[in-house]
N, C-alpha and C positions, 0 to 999 in steps of 0.2 A: 504494500500500500504506500501511497505517497505520504510524505511528511506532513504532519498536521500542526496547526497552531495550538497553543495551550487551551484555548476555548474549545477547539474541536475535540481534544482528548476528554475534556469534562463532558462535552455533549454526548460522546459515545457511552460514557458511564451511565448517563441518564437514560439514554435510549435502550440500554440493555436491562433496565429495571423491569421486573415482571409486570405484565398488563393486568388490569382488573376486569372483573365481569360487571356488566350493567344489568340492574333489575328493573329500572324505569327509564324510559326513553329520554327523559329530561335530566338524568343524573348518572354519574358513575360512582360506585361505592368502593372504598378502599379500607382494607384491614379489618373488616367486620367478620366476626365468627358466629354471631347470633342472627340467623336468617329471619327470625321473628321480628327483630328490631329493624332490619332492612325492609321487610314487608310492611311494617307499620309506617315507616317514613314514606315508602313508595305509594302507599294508599292515601296518606294525608296531604302531601304537597300538591298532587293534581287537583284535589278538592279546593285547596287555596287558590290555585290557578283559575279555576272556574269562577270563583267569587270576585277576583280582582279585575277580570275583564280583559278585553283584547289589548288595551293600552300597554299592558305589562308582558305581553308575549315576547319571548326571546328565543333565538336559536342557540344561545350559549348554553352548553352542557354544564351543569353544576356538579362540581366534585364534592362528595360527602365522605369524610374520613372518620373512622372510629378512633376516639382518644379517651381512654378511661379516666384521665385526669381532668376532663372538662365535663360540664353539663351539656350545653349546646352553645356553640360560638361561631359566628361568621368571621373569617379572617379576610379583611379588606384587601390585603396585598396579594394573597393567594387566590382570592375569589372563591373560597371554599368554606363549607360548613363542617365543623368538627363536632361529633356527637359522642357523649359518654353514656348517656341514658336517655330514655324516652320521656320527654316532657312536652306535650303538644303546644301549650302556650309559648314556651321558650323556642320551640322549633319554628312556630309560625313567626314569632318576632325576628329570629335570626334570618329566616327566609325573606322577611320583609327587607332586611338590609341588602340581600342579593337582588331582589326585584327593583328596589330604588336605585341601586348602583347601576344595574343594567339599563334602567329607564334613562338615567342621566347620561350614560355612555352613548345612548341613541339620540338624545334630544338636546344635550348641552355641549356645545363646542368648548365652552370654558372648562367643564369638568373633563372632557376628553383630552384637552391640552394638558391640564394639570396631571391627570392620571398617567398619560404617556411619559411625562418627565419623571414622575415618581416611580413608575414601573422600571425606568431605565436609570435608576440611581441619581435622579435629579440633575443630570447633566443637560447641557443646552441641546437644541435641536440639531445643530450641525454635527455634534459628537454622536448623537443617537443615530443619525443617518450613516455615518462612517461605521459604527459598530454593527448596525443591522446588515449592511452590505457585506461586511466581513463574515458575519454569521451565515448569511445566505450562501456565500461561496463555500464555507466549511461544510455546510449541510449537503450541498450539491456534490461536493467531493465524496462525502460519506455515502451518499446514495449511489454514486457511480461505483465505488469500491464494493459495497455490500450487495449491490445489484448483480454482481457477477455470479453469486450463489443465492438466488432469491428464495428458494425453499428453505435453505438452512438459516437464512437471516430474516425470515418473514416478519417476526415481531419487531426487530430493530428497524426494518424498512418502514413498517407502519408508523412507528413513533417518529422516525426521521421525516416522513412526509407530513405528519401532523405538525411537527416543529417548523418545517419549512413553510407550511401554510400560515402558521402564526407569524412567522418572520415577514412574509410577504404582506400579511394583513397589517402588521405594524408599519411597514414602509408605506403602504397605502394611507394608513391613518396619519402618518407624518405629513403627507402632502395635504391632507384635509385640515389639520389643525395649525399648519404653518401661518396662515393669515392672522391667527390669534396671538402670535408671538409678540407683536408690537404692543398689544394691549396688556398682556399679562406678564411678560418677562420682567418688566421693571418692578413688579410687586411679588415676584416668585420667591426670592431669597432662598432659604433652605427647602421651602415647600411644605415643611411640617405643619405650619400654621393653617394650611388649607384643610388638612385632616381634622384638626381640632375645631376649626370653624364650622365644618359641615356636620360634625358628629352629633350635636344636639338636634339638628333637623332629622338626621337618620333615626335617632332614638324616638323622636316624636312620630315619624311615619311608621316605624316598626311596632311601636306600642299601639298605635291606632289600628293597624292591620290585625294585631293580636286580639284587640278588643272586638273588632267586627267579626272575625272568623270564629272566635270562641263564644260570641254572644254575651259578653259581660264587660261593662265599662270599668270594672274594678279588677279584672282578671290579672293584669300585669302587676298591680300592687300585691294581690294575693299570692301570685307566683313568686315574686321576689322575696316576700316574707317567708314563704315555705322553703325556698332554696337557702335563705339565710339560716334557718333552723337546721335543715338537713345537712348542709355543707359546712356550716360554722364559719364561713368566711365573712369577715367584717367588711362593710362598705367603706369606700374612701369618702369621708365626710369633710366638706370644707369647714373651716373655722367659722363658728356661728350657727352652723346647721346641726341637724341630728339625723340618725338613721330613720327615725320615725317620720320625719318630714320628707325625706327622700322617698320612702315607701308611698306616702300619701300623694305625692306629686305625680305618681304613675297612674293614678286613677283619673278618668275623664269626668270630672265633677260637673254638676249641673249649675247653671246660672252664675258662673263666675264672670264678673264684669270689671272693667277698669276702675269704676267708681266704688266697687266694694271689695277690691283686692289690693293688698299692700305687698309689693315686691321687697324681698330681703336681699341685701348685697351678696350674701353667700350663694344664692341661687344661680348666679352667673358662673359659678365655679363647678357646677355639676351638670352633666349632659342631660339628665332626666328632669331637671327642675326649672328649665328656662322658659317653657311655653305653657304655663297653667291656663292662661286666658284662651290661647289657641285650642287647647284640649277641650275646654268647655264649649267653645265656638263650634268645633268639629262635631261634638255630640249634638248640638242644636241643629246642625245641618241635617243630621240623620233623623232625629226625633221630631223636631218641630217643622222643618221645611221639607222633610221626607225626600231628600235628594238621594238617588241610588248610590249604594256603597261604592260601586265601581267608578262613578263619576267623581265622587268626593276624593277618592284615592288618586285619581288621575290629576285633578286640579291641584291637589296638595303636592304631588310630585312635581308638577309643572311650576308651581309657585316656589318650591324649594330650588328648582333650577334657576328661576328668575333671581332669587336672593343670592345664589352662589355667583351668578354673573356679576352682580354688584360687588361682591367680596373679591372675586378674582381680579377684577379690573380696577380695584383700589378705590371704589366709590363708597364702600361700606366697611367700616372697621368694627368688627364684632368685639374687639377689646375695649372700645370706647362707647359704642351705642348702648343705651340703657335697655333693660329688659322690657319696659313698657313700650318703647319705640320699636323694639325688635318684634314683639307680639303683634303690634298694630300693623307693622309693615307686612308681615306674612299674611295676616287676615285680609289686608287690602289687596294683596296680589291674588289670593284665593278668590275674592269677590270679583275681581276683574276677569279672571279666567272663567268663573261661573257665568258671568254676564256674556262673555264671548261664546261660551258653549250654547247658551240660550239662543243667540243670534244664528248660530250654525244649525 
């Protein structure tokens, strides 16, 4: 075989990893030994898909891995869910992260730009282009070499072709997001602040999905309390707050308004406590205005994309803006999108 770059040698190790079997067309399962757990997940997530509607359909296959040290957790960087035990509210919540992430990757050029740079270790677009082209050349060399004995190297060739497809997709994505470079690059820095900025929106969306699917406005509070007791893990509580207050903030309470709610400074330091008024507002859309679940989820996701555009392009600093203004801004964007959907 021809000499390969260090990257190519690493690539071959990855390609030779054993392939997993898939039990559900939308996911691949890794490291599971309990078929009953796989079956339960495979039955539940398609039911969630039916409830969220066509706006969240994706061709992206979800990787689901077994990890006994976790309950259920979505890994944003790996785009995978890790499961240690079956907990349907938690599974729905974490699947919500996947659905919102995929929605933003389809509908938000700002998030696509940020994610591409984060995915490639935060380097600039020119460096990403160089690295991807080298990766493409290495994979094509590997395909040519292993293709000489296709039957013997079948699994390696399948994985190599998948990796090549992803590399070509990243090159195509690079050309799509390049126009955003002028707007976002001056505000990119290390890029880490974008994850922390969007995290509270993600938790809001995923808690809302969990409440809708499980049919209970308090289910995420109840689930977090239960896991706290079972796992014994203490929450990270900002100074001035308490675990009890964090638990309560995960319920979608009724009739919370700006004139009867007082925000506390510590709430801006926790991802679950920043949108109490929005949570109450979302409940009112379902109960009082009787807007279909799928439409509310769609306009919420779209409004989050609108908010992230302001963040990514430096027009909204989430470290400075107050929680009252932050809640009002998101509600206003949801209302605008609801109004537009009515016209359509």
